HTML snippet that shows the backbone in 3Dmol.js (N, CA, C, O; Angstrom):
<script src="https://3Dmol.org/build/3Dmol-min.js"></script>
<div id="view" style="width:600px;height:400px;position:relative"></div>
<script>
const pdb = `
ATOM      1  N   MET A   1       0.760  -1.139   0.110  1.00  0.00           N
ATOM      2  CA  MET A   1       0.028   0.071  -0.056  1.00  0.00           C
ATOM      3  C   MET A   1       0.831   1.219  -0.042  1.00  0.00           C
ATOM      4  O   MET A   1       1.855   1.214   0.641  1.00  0.00           O
ATOM      5  N   THR A   2       0.504   2.228  -0.715  1.00  0.00           N
ATOM      6  CA  THR A   2       1.282   3.378  -0.818  1.00  0.00           C
ATOM      7  C   THR A   2       0.825   4.486   0.343  1.00  0.00           C
ATOM      8  O   THR A   2      -0.294   4.352   0.838  1.00  0.00           O
ATOM      9  N   ASN A   3       1.548   5.408   0.712  1.00  0.00           N
ATOM     10  CA  ASN A   3       1.151   6.404   1.560  1.00  0.00           C
ATOM     11  C   ASN A   3      -0.068   7.190   1.314  1.00  0.00           C
ATOM     12  O   ASN A   3      -0.798   7.660   2.186  1.00  0.00           O
ATOM     13  N   SER A   4      -0.224   7.290  -0.030  1.00  0.00           N
ATOM     14  CA  SER A   4      -1.429   8.137  -0.437  1.00  0.00           C
ATOM     15  C   SER A   4      -2.803   7.464  -0.223  1.00  0.00           C
ATOM     16  O   SER A   4      -3.848   8.114  -0.196  1.00  0.00           O
ATOM     17  N   GLN A   5      -2.736   6.033  -0.061  1.00  0.00           N
ATOM     18  CA  GLN A   5      -3.981   5.478   0.109  1.00  0.00           C
ATOM     19  C   GLN A   5      -4.472   5.559   1.651  1.00  0.00           C
ATOM     20  O   GLN A   5      -3.719   5.456   2.619  1.00  0.00           O
ATOM     21  N   LYS A   6      -5.758   5.746   1.695  1.00  0.00           N
ATOM     22  CA  LYS A   6      -6.238   5.935   3.041  1.00  0.00           C
ATOM     23  C   LYS A   6      -6.673   4.652   3.594  1.00  0.00           C
ATOM     24  O   LYS A   6      -7.364   3.878   2.931  1.00  0.00           O
ATOM     25  N   MET A   7      -6.276   4.396   4.831  1.00  0.00           N
ATOM     26  CA  MET A   7      -6.871   3.112   5.587  1.00  0.00           C
ATOM     27  C   MET A   7      -8.310   3.228   5.873  1.00  0.00           C
ATOM     28  O   MET A   7      -8.842   4.308   6.128  1.00  0.00           O
ATOM     29  N   VAL A   8      -8.934   2.102   5.829  1.00  0.00           N
ATOM     30  CA  VAL A   8     -10.342   2.080   6.527  1.00  0.00           C
ATOM     31  C   VAL A   8     -10.447   1.281   7.603  1.00  0.00           C
ATOM     32  O   VAL A   8      -9.982   0.141   7.597  1.00  0.00           O
ATOM     33  N   ARG A   9     -11.023   1.764   8.557  1.00  0.00           N
ATOM     34  CA  ARG A   9     -11.066   1.155   9.956  1.00  0.00           C
ATOM     35  C   ARG A   9     -12.481   0.364  10.159  1.00  0.00           C
ATOM     36  O   ARG A   9     -13.580   0.872   9.933  1.00  0.00           O
ATOM     37  N   LEU A  10     -12.291  -0.796  10.563  1.00  0.00           N
ATOM     38  CA  LEU A  10     -13.406  -1.838  10.644  1.00  0.00           C
ATOM     39  C   LEU A  10     -13.651  -2.106  12.119  1.00  0.00           C
ATOM     40  O   LEU A  10     -12.731  -2.163  12.934  1.00  0.00           O
ATOM     41  N   ASN A  11     -14.876  -2.260  12.410  1.00  0.00           N
ATOM     42  CA  ASN A  11     -15.210  -2.545  13.710  1.00  0.00           C
ATOM     43  C   ASN A  11     -15.905  -3.989  13.534  1.00  0.00           C
ATOM     44  O   ASN A  11     -16.816  -4.159  12.723  1.00  0.00           O
ATOM     45  N   LEU A  12     -15.329  -5.165  14.479  1.00  0.00           N
ATOM     46  CA  LEU A  12     -15.599  -6.436  14.291  1.00  0.00           C
ATOM     47  C   LEU A  12     -16.115  -7.005  15.573  1.00  0.00           C
ATOM     48  O   LEU A  12     -15.662  -6.702  16.677  1.00  0.00           O
ATOM     49  N   ASP A  13     -17.116  -7.871  15.355  1.00  0.00           N
ATOM     50  CA  ASP A  13     -17.626  -8.603  16.473  1.00  0.00           C
ATOM     51  C   ASP A  13     -17.157  -9.970  16.420  1.00  0.00           C
ATOM     52  O   ASP A  13     -17.348 -10.552  15.352  1.00  0.00           O
ATOM     53  N   LEU A  14     -16.544 -10.645  17.413  1.00  0.00           N
ATOM     54  CA  LEU A  14     -16.082 -12.191  17.399  1.00  0.00           C
ATOM     55  C   LEU A  14     -16.452 -12.917  18.446  1.00  0.00           C
ATOM     56  O   LEU A  14     -16.438 -12.396  19.562  1.00  0.00           O
ATOM     57  N   SER A  15     -16.784 -14.037  18.299  1.00  0.00           N
ATOM     58  CA  SER A  15     -16.962 -14.939  19.391  1.00  0.00           C
ATOM     59  C   SER A  15     -15.813 -15.067  20.210  1.00  0.00           C
ATOM     60  O   SER A  15     -14.708 -14.900  19.695  1.00  0.00           O
ATOM     61  N   PRO A  16     -15.920 -15.343  21.428  1.00  0.00           N
ATOM     62  CA  PRO A  16     -14.693 -15.459  22.301  1.00  0.00           C
ATOM     63  C   PRO A  16     -13.832 -16.500  21.855  1.00  0.00           C
ATOM     64  O   PRO A  16     -12.638 -16.379  22.128  1.00  0.00           O
ATOM     65  N   GLU A  17     -14.241 -17.584  21.167  1.00  0.00           N
ATOM     66  CA  GLU A  17     -13.389 -18.634  20.604  1.00  0.00           C
ATOM     67  C   GLU A  17     -12.628 -18.169  19.560  1.00  0.00           C
ATOM     68  O   GLU A  17     -11.409 -18.340  19.588  1.00  0.00           O
ATOM     69  N   LEU A  18     -13.275 -17.486  18.446  1.00  0.00           N
ATOM     70  CA  LEU A  18     -12.689 -16.838  17.379  1.00  0.00           C
ATOM     71  C   LEU A  18     -11.653 -15.672  17.756  1.00  0.00           C
ATOM     72  O   LEU A  18     -10.647 -15.478  17.074  1.00  0.00           O
ATOM     73  N   ASN A  19     -11.916 -15.037  18.697  1.00  0.00           N
ATOM     74  CA  ASN A  19     -10.995 -13.979  19.283  1.00  0.00           C
ATOM     75  C   ASN A  19      -9.679 -14.664  19.916  1.00  0.00           C
ATOM     76  O   ASN A  19      -8.580 -14.118  19.810  1.00  0.00           O
ATOM     77  N   GLN A  20      -9.836 -15.730  20.493  1.00  0.00           N
ATOM     78  CA  GLN A  20      -8.755 -16.533  20.934  1.00  0.00           C
ATOM     79  C   GLN A  20      -7.945 -17.081  19.867  1.00  0.00           C
ATOM     80  O   GLN A  20      -6.717 -17.112  19.948  1.00  0.00           O
ATOM     81  N   ILE A  21      -8.637 -17.547  18.795  1.00  0.00           N
ATOM     82  CA  ILE A  21      -7.797 -18.165  17.826  1.00  0.00           C
ATOM     83  C   ILE A  21      -7.060 -17.155  17.112  1.00  0.00           C
ATOM     84  O   ILE A  21      -5.914 -17.389  16.728  1.00  0.00           O
ATOM     85  N   LEU A  22      -7.644 -16.019  16.896  1.00  0.00           N
ATOM     86  CA  LEU A  22      -6.988 -14.795  16.195  1.00  0.00           C
ATOM     87  C   LEU A  22      -5.710 -14.289  17.102  1.00  0.00           C
ATOM     88  O   LEU A  22      -4.640 -13.975  16.580  1.00  0.00           O
ATOM     89  N   ASP A  23      -5.926 -14.252  18.389  1.00  0.00           N
ATOM     90  CA  ASP A  23      -4.761 -13.894  19.185  1.00  0.00           C
ATOM     91  C   ASP A  23      -3.719 -14.988  19.080  1.00  0.00           C
ATOM     92  O   ASP A  23      -2.544 -14.644  18.948  1.00  0.00           O
ATOM     93  N   GLU A  24      -4.039 -16.283  19.126  1.00  0.00           N
ATOM     94  CA  GLU A  24      -2.916 -17.284  18.944  1.00  0.00           C
ATOM     95  C   GLU A  24      -2.194 -17.314  17.745  1.00  0.00           C
ATOM     96  O   GLU A  24      -0.991 -17.578  17.746  1.00  0.00           O
ATOM     97  N   LEU A  25      -2.920 -17.029  16.556  1.00  0.00           N
ATOM     98  CA  LEU A  25      -2.297 -17.012  15.296  1.00  0.00           C
ATOM     99  C   LEU A  25      -1.406 -15.914  15.295  1.00  0.00           C
ATOM    100  O   LEU A  25      -0.248 -16.076  14.912  1.00  0.00           O
ATOM    101  N   ALA A  26      -1.874 -14.664  15.736  1.00  0.00           N
ATOM    102  CA  ALA A  26      -0.998 -13.407  15.894  1.00  0.00           C
ATOM    103  C   ALA A  26       0.276 -13.746  16.461  1.00  0.00           C
ATOM    104  O   ALA A  26       1.315 -13.470  15.862  1.00  0.00           O
ATOM    105  N   ASN A  27       0.268 -14.456  17.824  1.00  0.00           N
ATOM    106  CA  ASN A  27       1.339 -14.728  18.496  1.00  0.00           C
ATOM    107  C   ASN A  27       2.280 -15.593  17.871  1.00  0.00           C
ATOM    108  O   ASN A  27       3.493 -15.381  17.890  1.00  0.00           O
ATOM    109  N   LYS A  28       1.677 -16.671  17.257  1.00  0.00           N
ATOM    110  CA  LYS A  28       2.505 -17.898  16.588  1.00  0.00           C
ATOM    111  C   LYS A  28       3.311 -17.204  15.383  1.00  0.00           C
ATOM    112  O   LYS A  28       4.434 -17.624  15.104  1.00  0.00           O
ATOM    113  N   ILE A  29       2.794 -16.252  14.745  1.00  0.00           N
ATOM    114  CA  ILE A  29       3.502 -15.758  13.510  1.00  0.00           C
ATOM    115  C   ILE A  29       4.303 -14.274  13.724  1.00  0.00           C
ATOM    116  O   ILE A  29       4.999 -13.682  12.900  1.00  0.00           O
ATOM    117  N   GLY A  30       3.991 -13.909  15.009  1.00  0.00           N
ATOM    118  CA  GLY A  30       4.637 -12.763  15.469  1.00  0.00           C
ATOM    119  C   GLY A  30       4.235 -11.555  14.772  1.00  0.00           C
ATOM    120  O   GLY A  30       5.135 -10.825  14.357  1.00  0.00           O
ATOM    121  N   THR A  31       2.859 -11.183  14.551  1.00  0.00           N
ATOM    122  CA  THR A  31       2.359 -10.168  13.895  1.00  0.00           C
ATOM    123  C   THR A  31       0.978  -9.679  14.702  1.00  0.00           C
ATOM    124  O   THR A  31       0.502 -10.240  15.689  1.00  0.00           O
ATOM    125  N   SER A  32       0.529  -8.658  14.125  1.00  0.00           N
ATOM    126  CA  SER A  32      -0.762  -8.127  14.897  1.00  0.00           C
ATOM    127  C   SER A  32      -2.134  -8.943  14.424  1.00  0.00           C
ATOM    128  O   SER A  32      -2.143  -9.586  13.374  1.00  0.00           O
ATOM    129  N   GLU A  33      -3.109  -8.871  15.160  1.00  0.00           N
ATOM    130  CA  GLU A  33      -4.333  -9.507  14.778  1.00  0.00           C
ATOM    131  C   GLU A  33      -4.896  -8.873  13.424  1.00  0.00           C
ATOM    132  O   GLU A  33      -5.538  -9.499  12.581  1.00  0.00           O
ATOM    133  N   GLY A  34      -4.552  -7.551  13.364  1.00  0.00           N
ATOM    134  CA  GLY A  34      -5.049  -7.033  11.976  1.00  0.00           C
ATOM    135  C   GLY A  34      -4.391  -7.563  10.849  1.00  0.00           C
ATOM    136  O   GLY A  34      -5.051  -7.879   9.859  1.00  0.00           O
ATOM    137  N   ASP A  35      -3.080  -7.707  10.885  1.00  0.00           N
ATOM    138  CA  ASP A  35      -2.269  -8.475   9.937  1.00  0.00           C
ATOM    139  C   ASP A  35      -2.761  -9.917   9.680  1.00  0.00           C
ATOM    140  O   ASP A  35      -2.866 -10.333   8.526  1.00  0.00           O
ATOM    141  N   VAL A  36      -3.037 -10.615  10.660  1.00  0.00           N
ATOM    142  CA  VAL A  36      -3.601 -11.987  10.479  1.00  0.00           C
ATOM    143  C   VAL A  36      -4.870 -11.944   9.698  1.00  0.00           C
ATOM    144  O   VAL A  36      -5.064 -12.746   8.785  1.00  0.00           O
ATOM    145  N   LEU A  37      -5.765 -11.005  10.041  1.00  0.00           N
ATOM    146  CA  LEU A  37      -7.068 -10.790   9.107  1.00  0.00           C
ATOM    147  C   LEU A  37      -6.765 -10.511   7.775  1.00  0.00           C
ATOM    148  O   LEU A  37      -7.428 -11.039   6.882  1.00  0.00           O
ATOM    149  N   CYS A  38      -5.683  -9.611   7.483  1.00  0.00           N
ATOM    150  CA  CYS A  38      -5.540  -9.249   6.116  1.00  0.00           C
ATOM    151  C   CYS A  38      -4.904 -10.282   5.507  1.00  0.00           C
ATOM    152  O   CYS A  38      -5.188 -10.315   4.309  1.00  0.00           O
ATOM    153  N   GLN A  39      -4.054 -11.258   5.895  1.00  0.00           N
ATOM    154  CA  GLN A  39      -3.667 -12.370   5.393  1.00  0.00           C
ATOM    155  C   GLN A  39      -4.670 -13.386   5.043  1.00  0.00           C
ATOM    156  O   GLN A  39      -4.612 -14.076   4.025  1.00  0.00           O
ATOM    157  N   ALA A  40      -5.611 -13.445   5.952  1.00  0.00           N
ATOM    158  CA  ALA A  40      -6.689 -14.480   5.919  1.00  0.00           C
ATOM    159  C   ALA A  40      -7.596 -13.909   4.644  1.00  0.00           C
ATOM    160  O   ALA A  40      -8.086 -14.704   3.843  1.00  0.00           O
ATOM    161  N   ILE A  41      -7.738 -12.810   4.546  1.00  0.00           N
ATOM    162  CA  ILE A  41      -8.480 -12.076   3.363  1.00  0.00           C
ATOM    163  C   ILE A  41      -7.815 -12.371   2.098  1.00  0.00           C
ATOM    164  O   ILE A  41      -8.519 -12.654   1.129  1.00  0.00           O
ATOM    165  N   THR A  42      -6.376 -12.335   1.973  1.00  0.00           N
ATOM    166  CA  THR A  42      -5.605 -12.588   0.852  1.00  0.00           C
ATOM    167  C   THR A  42      -5.751 -14.096   0.544  1.00  0.00           C
ATOM    168  O   THR A  42      -5.813 -14.458  -0.631  1.00  0.00           O
ATOM    169  N   LEU A  43      -5.809 -14.984   1.550  1.00  0.00           N
ATOM    170  CA  LEU A  43      -5.821 -16.382   1.209  1.00  0.00           C
ATOM    171  C   LEU A  43      -7.281 -16.609   0.674  1.00  0.00           C
ATOM    172  O   LEU A  43      -7.417 -17.198  -0.398  1.00  0.00           O
ATOM    173  N   MET A  44      -8.204 -16.238   1.261  1.00  0.00           N
ATOM    174  CA  MET A  44      -9.580 -16.365   0.727  1.00  0.00           C
ATOM    175  C   MET A  44      -9.664 -15.852  -0.684  1.00  0.00           C
ATOM    176  O   MET A  44     -10.288 -16.527  -1.502  1.00  0.00           O
ATOM    177  N   GLN A  45      -9.112 -14.754  -1.039  1.00  0.00           N
ATOM    178  CA  GLN A  45      -9.101 -14.215  -2.313  1.00  0.00           C
ATOM    179  C   GLN A  45      -8.430 -15.228  -3.383  1.00  0.00           C
ATOM    180  O   GLN A  45      -8.948 -15.482  -4.470  1.00  0.00           O
ATOM    181  N   ILE A  46      -7.311 -15.725  -2.965  1.00  0.00           N
ATOM    182  CA  ILE A  46      -6.598 -16.718  -3.695  1.00  0.00           C
ATOM    183  C   ILE A  46      -7.582 -17.914  -3.954  1.00  0.00           C
ATOM    184  O   ILE A  46      -7.701 -18.357  -5.096  1.00  0.00           O
ATOM    185  N   MET A  47      -8.292 -18.440  -2.896  1.00  0.00           N
ATOM    186  CA  MET A  47      -9.181 -19.551  -2.969  1.00  0.00           C
ATOM    187  C   MET A  47     -10.299 -19.342  -4.149  1.00  0.00           C
ATOM    188  O   MET A  47     -10.589 -20.183  -5.000  1.00  0.00           O
ATOM    189  N   VAL A  48     -10.807 -18.157  -4.022  1.00  0.00           N
ATOM    190  CA  VAL A  48     -12.014 -17.752  -4.785  1.00  0.00           C
ATOM    191  C   VAL A  48     -11.386 -17.714  -6.314  1.00  0.00           C
ATOM    192  O   VAL A  48     -11.936 -18.303  -7.244  1.00  0.00           O
ATOM    193  N   ILE A  49     -10.414 -17.105  -6.433  1.00  0.00           N
ATOM    194  CA  ILE A  49      -9.956 -16.903  -7.792  1.00  0.00           C
ATOM    195  C   ILE A  49      -9.602 -18.381  -8.325  1.00  0.00           C
ATOM    196  O   ILE A  49      -9.871 -18.658  -9.494  1.00  0.00           O
ATOM    197  N   ALA A  50      -9.063 -19.235  -7.567  1.00  0.00           N
ATOM    198  CA  ALA A  50      -8.798 -20.686  -8.030  1.00  0.00           C
ATOM    199  C   ALA A  50     -10.104 -21.341  -8.569  1.00  0.00           C
ATOM    200  O   ALA A  50     -10.247 -21.854  -9.679  1.00  0.00           O
ATOM    201  N   LYS A  51     -11.098 -21.221  -7.507  1.00  0.00           N
ATOM    202  CA  LYS A  51     -12.281 -21.808  -7.789  1.00  0.00           C
ATOM    203  C   LYS A  51     -12.947 -21.221  -9.226  1.00  0.00           C
ATOM    204  O   LYS A  51     -13.482 -21.950 -10.061  1.00  0.00           O
ATOM    205  N   GLU A  52     -12.838 -20.066  -9.320  1.00  0.00           N
ATOM    206  CA  GLU A  52     -13.308 -19.434 -10.662  1.00  0.00           C
ATOM    207  C   GLU A  52     -12.641 -19.991 -11.860  1.00  0.00           C
ATOM    208  O   GLU A  52     -13.229 -20.247 -12.911  1.00  0.00           O
ATOM    209  N   GLU A  53     -11.326 -20.169 -11.630  1.00  0.00           N
ATOM    210  CA  GLU A  53     -10.529 -20.761 -12.721  1.00  0.00           C
ATOM    211  C   GLU A  53     -10.686 -22.402 -12.691  1.00  0.00           C
ATOM    212  O   GLU A  53      -9.908 -23.099 -13.342  1.00  0.00           O
ATOM    213  N   THR A  54     -11.656 -22.926 -11.958  1.00  0.00           N
ATOM    214  CA  THR A  54     -11.915 -24.316 -11.861  1.00  0.00           C
ATOM    215  C   THR A  54     -10.590 -25.200 -11.469  1.00  0.00           C
ATOM    216  O   THR A  54     -10.319 -26.326 -11.888  1.00  0.00           O
ATOM    217  N   LYS A  55      -9.869 -24.426 -10.593  1.00  0.00           N
ATOM    218  CA  LYS A  55      -8.703 -25.076  -9.973  1.00  0.00           C
ATOM    219  C   LYS A  55      -9.071 -25.650  -8.616  1.00  0.00           C
ATOM    220  O   LYS A  55     -10.205 -25.415  -8.201  1.00  0.00           O
ATOM    221  N   LYS A  56      -8.269 -26.350  -7.904  1.00  0.00           N
ATOM    222  CA  LYS A  56      -8.351 -26.728  -6.627  1.00  0.00           C
ATOM    223  C   LYS A  56      -7.272 -26.376  -5.597  1.00  0.00           C
ATOM    224  O   LYS A  56      -6.089 -26.387  -5.936  1.00  0.00           O
ATOM    225  N   LEU A  57      -7.616 -26.089  -4.451  1.00  0.00           N
ATOM    226  CA  LEU A  57      -6.575 -25.751  -3.498  1.00  0.00           C
ATOM    227  C   LEU A  57      -6.511 -26.604  -2.566  1.00  0.00           C
ATOM    228  O   LEU A  57      -7.594 -26.992  -2.128  1.00  0.00           O
ATOM    229  N   GLY A  58      -5.375 -27.116  -2.022  1.00  0.00           N
ATOM    230  CA  GLY A  58      -5.216 -28.024  -1.041  1.00  0.00           C
ATOM    231  C   GLY A  58      -3.858 -28.013  -0.325  1.00  0.00           C
ATOM    232  O   GLY A  58      -2.986 -27.270  -0.776  1.00  0.00           O
ATOM    233  N   VAL A  59      -3.620 -28.723   0.683  1.00  0.00           N
ATOM    234  CA  VAL A  59      -2.594 -28.848   1.453  1.00  0.00           C
ATOM    235  C   VAL A  59      -1.760 -30.105   1.284  1.00  0.00           C
ATOM    236  O   VAL A  59      -1.961 -31.059   2.036  1.00  0.00           O
ATOM    237  N   PRO A  60      -0.772 -30.159   0.272  1.00  0.00           N
ATOM    238  CA  PRO A  60      -0.010 -31.392   0.007  1.00  0.00           C
ATOM    239  C   PRO A  60       0.906 -31.822   1.245  1.00  0.00           C
ATOM    240  O   PRO A  60       1.421 -31.109   2.106  1.00  0.00           O
ATOM    241  N   GLU A  61       0.946 -33.146   1.076  1.00  0.00           N
ATOM    242  CA  GLU A  61       2.075 -33.903   2.031  1.00  0.00           C
ATOM    243  C   GLU A  61       3.523 -33.391   1.523  1.00  0.00           C
ATOM    244  O   GLU A  61       3.670 -32.791   0.458  1.00  0.00           O
ATOM    245  N   ALA A  62       4.556 -33.696   2.398  1.00  0.00           N
ATOM    246  CA  ALA A  62       5.976 -33.066   2.171  1.00  0.00           C
ATOM    247  C   ALA A  62       6.365 -33.651   0.774  1.00  0.00           C
ATOM    248  O   ALA A  62       7.100 -32.960   0.068  1.00  0.00           O
ATOM    249  N   ASN A  63       5.971 -34.765   0.351  1.00  0.00           N
ATOM    250  CA  ASN A  63       6.620 -35.554  -0.818  1.00  0.00           C
ATOM    251  C   ASN A  63       5.622 -35.324  -2.055  1.00  0.00           C
ATOM    252  O   ASN A  63       5.800 -35.923  -3.115  1.00  0.00           O
ATOM    253  N   GLN A  64       4.688 -34.529  -1.883  1.00  0.00           N
ATOM    254  CA  GLN A  64       3.738 -34.380  -3.068  1.00  0.00           C
ATOM    255  C   GLN A  64       4.166 -33.067  -4.066  1.00  0.00           C
ATOM    256  O   GLN A  64       4.750 -32.121  -3.538  1.00  0.00           O
ATOM    257  N   LEU A  65       3.926 -33.041  -5.213  1.00  0.00           N
ATOM    258  CA  LEU A  65       4.153 -32.067  -6.088  1.00  0.00           C
ATOM    259  C   LEU A  65       3.276 -30.824  -5.831  1.00  0.00           C
ATOM    260  O   LEU A  65       2.053 -30.879  -5.701  1.00  0.00           O
ATOM    261  N   ILE A  66       4.054 -29.642  -5.766  1.00  0.00           N
ATOM    262  CA  ILE A  66       3.310 -28.348  -5.670  1.00  0.00           C
ATOM    263  C   ILE A  66       3.307 -27.691  -7.091  1.00  0.00           C
ATOM    264  O   ILE A  66       4.337 -27.437  -7.715  1.00  0.00           O
ATOM    265  N   VAL A  67       2.045 -27.446  -7.529  1.00  0.00           N
ATOM    266  CA  VAL A  67       1.985 -26.668  -8.916  1.00  0.00           C
ATOM    267  C   VAL A  67       2.309 -25.256  -8.619  1.00  0.00           C
ATOM    268  O   VAL A  67       3.251 -24.651  -9.128  1.00  0.00           O
ATOM    269  N   ASN A  68       1.453 -24.756  -7.745  1.00  0.00           N
ATOM    270  CA  ASN A  68       1.639 -23.208  -7.514  1.00  0.00           C
ATOM    271  C   ASN A  68       1.758 -23.115  -5.969  1.00  0.00           C
ATOM    272  O   ASN A  68       0.997 -23.679  -5.183  1.00  0.00           O
ATOM    273  N   LYS A  69       2.888 -22.273  -5.615  1.00  0.00           N
ATOM    274  CA  LYS A  69       2.954 -22.107  -4.300  1.00  0.00           C
ATOM    275  C   LYS A  69       2.711 -20.648  -3.759  1.00  0.00           C
ATOM    276  O   LYS A  69       3.144 -19.684  -4.392  1.00  0.00           O
ATOM    277  N   ILE A  70       2.033 -20.499  -2.613  1.00  0.00           N
ATOM    278  CA  ILE A  70       1.819 -19.178  -2.211  1.00  0.00           C
ATOM    279  C   ILE A  70       2.791 -18.752  -1.293  1.00  0.00           C
ATOM    280  O   ILE A  70       3.015 -19.354  -0.243  1.00  0.00           O
ATOM    281  N   ASN A  71       3.446 -17.612  -1.695  1.00  0.00           N
ATOM    282  CA  ASN A  71       4.586 -16.978  -0.890  1.00  0.00           C
ATOM    283  C   ASN A  71       4.178 -15.792   0.075  1.00  0.00           C
ATOM    284  O   ASN A  71       3.072 -15.267  -0.050  1.00  0.00           O
ATOM    285  N   CYS A  72       4.925 -15.444   0.876  1.00  0.00           N
ATOM    286  CA  CYS A  72       4.860 -14.147   1.592  1.00  0.00           C
ATOM    287  C   CYS A  72       3.562 -13.936   2.366  1.00  0.00           C
ATOM    288  O   CYS A  72       3.201 -12.788   2.626  1.00  0.00           O
ATOM    289  N   LEU A  73       2.910 -14.899   2.711  1.00  0.00           N
ATOM    290  CA  LEU A  73       1.688 -14.757   3.594  1.00  0.00           C
ATOM    291  C   LEU A  73       2.048 -14.826   5.028  1.00  0.00           C
ATOM    292  O   LEU A  73       1.369 -14.237   5.869  1.00  0.00           O
ATOM    293  N   ILE A  74       3.069 -15.509   5.330  1.00  0.00           N
ATOM    294  CA  ILE A  74       3.481 -15.355   6.811  1.00  0.00           C
ATOM    295  C   ILE A  74       5.001 -15.060   6.894  1.00  0.00           C
ATOM    296  O   ILE A  74       5.541 -14.902   7.989  1.00  0.00           O
TER     297      ILE A  74
END
`;
const viewer = $3Dmol.createViewer("view");
viewer.addModel(pdb, "pdb");
viewer.setStyle({}, {cartoon: {color: "spectrum"}});
viewer.zoomTo();
viewer.render();
</script>
């Protein structure tokens, strides 16, 4: 994002369970809860685009071929 773009502030209601998951994820990857949500939105966007292109998204085992790798989310 460039400095000229204005940020949009959101107000979000989460269940205590989702809030705990969000907090744990932020701690595990060493970032803010807001960054976790931004990364989650990016991953969801990738999933939607893949579906529109009739592709499938999965989590391969260590020895399986990866056709497209998603970088820089974490």
